[in-house]
C-alpha positions, 0 to 999 in steps of 0.5 A: 516597403510598398505596403508601408508607403501606401498605408501612409500616403494612400497613393496606389502607385506605392503598392508596386514599390519594391526594394529591388526596384528602388535601389538602382534609382537611389544609387544613381541619384546618390552618384549624380553631382546635380543632387548637391550633397554637402557631405556626399562621402558620409551619405554615400557610405551609409546608404551603400553599407545599408543596401540603399534602404531609405532609412528616413522614409521607412523609419519616420514616415509612419509616425509623421516624424518627417513633418517636424523637420521643415518646421525646425528648418524654417526657424533657422533665422532665429539662430541667425541662419538662413533656411535656404542653407538647409533646402527647406523649401525643397523639402517642403515641396517634396513632402507635399508632393509625397502626401498628395494622392494624385501628384505621383502617377507612376512607379518611376516617378515614385522611385525618383521622388523617394530618392530625392526626398530621402537624400534631401532629408539626410542632407538637410538634417546633417547640415542643420545638426552640424550648424547648431552643434559645431557652427557653420564656419571653421574658424581655423580656416577663416582666421590667420591668427587662430590657435584654439582647439576647436572640435569640428563635425566628423563622419561619426557625428554626422552618421549618427543622425541615421540612428535617430529614433525620434526626429523631434526629440533629436531636434530639440536636443541640439538646440543650443541652451547656453544662457549666453546663446539664448539671450543673444538669440532673443535679442536677434529675434526682437530686433534690438538696436544698440545705441551708436549702432544701426539696426543692421550692424546690431543684427549682424553683430548678434549673428556673428557672435551666435556663430562663435557661441556654436563653435566647440572651443569653449573651456572644459575646465572649471577654473581658467583664465579668460582674456577677451580681446575686444573687451580689453579685460581678463577674468579668472573664471571659477565655476562659471563666475569671475573671481578676479577681473582686471583691465588688459592691454592687447596687441595693436589692431587693424581697425582700432578707429573702427573705420570699418564696420559690419554695414559696409564690406565687400568680397575682399573682407573674406581674406583675413589680413591681421596687423602684425601686432594683433594678439592671437586667439589661442588656448594653452596652460600657464606653467611659470611666473618669471619674476624680474624677467629679461626681455629678449627684444624681438628682431622686428621691434629691435629694427623698427624701434630700438635701433631708431631710438639709439640713433637719436640718442647714444645713451638710450640703450644704457638709460633703458638698461638694454644690453647689446650683443653682436653675433651673440657676444656682449658689446661693451660700449654700444654708445660708440656704434653709429646706429644711424648708418648701419645697413639692414644686413648689419642690423641682423648681427645685433640682438638686444636684451633689456635687463630687469628693472623699473624700465623693463617693458615686461614690468616685474613679472611675466606669465608663460604658456606654450604657443607658437606666437611667442605671446604671454601675459606680463606686467608693464611700467606703462600704466597710463594705457590702462586709462584708455577706452581702447587698449589695443596698444601692445606688440601682441602680448597681453599687459596686466593691470594688476599682475601681483593680484593675478599671481596671488590668484594663480599661486594662492597663499604660501611660499611661492606667492610670498617669493614673487611678492618679495622679488617684485619689490626689490630694488636690485632684482634678479631674474627668478622662475617660479613654477606653478604646482598645477598648470592654469588653462588660459583662453584668449578669445575674441567676442564683441557681444555677450550677456552679463549675469543679469542679462544685459547685453554688452557690445564692444568695438570690432578692433581687429575687424574679425566680425567683418571677416566672419560675416563675409564668410557666412555670406559667401557660404550662403551665396554658394548654396 
């Protein structure tokens, strides 16, 4: 150990360095809370099982491999990240001191500097690797309505950095190479300003969407349905290309008028407070089309909307083809009920089901996929909403502009699609379930900036304020370094 360190640094102090002398100093530094390791258990477990050997110093010092790390960390801003997150300046200072033949004068100083340098390298490399490969934030922890499978770094992935043979090769390999990421990254570096947005808001929008691109929550399938909430669009993706595109209406959001933005925010923005009608982010699999569906009206909608309308017009329920049930028994004459005078406790005794027909709020077909939020894709009789630029108007489900085209894309030509088309056109429809032969993956996402195939950037309004929440958490993370 001593000879290797002396050969590289030419500092005679290192001639007297031994593994036996270094180990207790290193162990003490590992256990010292002032060292501020981000993932202490992973780092401590590795070194304790490897006799407290300074892996990075012994494996990478001789070939000048260590000197490339600060260079990569210093360019973290090109990813929308702050070099401070990775102790860049501390690492530079320790390396400079290590290579200065006169800086370290005693073996005690040498042992201490070795310990600090080794731990700083390990900590910085793991944090940088995690950030680029998994993102800085865990979306499940910052968003209330997030149900998308998202892989996060674990002890195995973090420990793998200790086995790296060439730091430069490894650092090159973890740079995100996805075309979307590279395009947004170039826009960030070149200080693009989007018309209608300030420079600061443009930069922050790029920053939060780069972070989203780093999350490991992207579809692994070749063919899948993609709904982007801020874009109010659905795409059927096949081999990386959209083979079907249509407008959608999504749940009403807290920031439809975009009164809140990325320029003004405060500490309270870290708390995600979704409006009750917001469509969740999720992934699942579409497994059935229900043609001419019955709408089991949720209690929240029944109490706040259906009963209110019935109180104004006693024939409202009949005209909307809504059946009323009291304690699960069909009410034969709901128009005789004085809906204006029933109490909240009495309201809970009633349930409402809208029968198939032209007025059914689900339209002629709905497409189901398992999820804990009871949302689905469906047709709608309210077609005028598709002409609006901001289509955050539903109770949470996703309304489809072209449901029959969507059914054809899912089922293809054949008897099942023909059955759906036939039943959707009937005057006296009956509820019918048509199962998909192969389930179709569906991803409901939230992206406010992306690159089109030609490279042009598209920006959308932050209708749910989720950019603000994400940016606030990134700032909090930075402030706590």
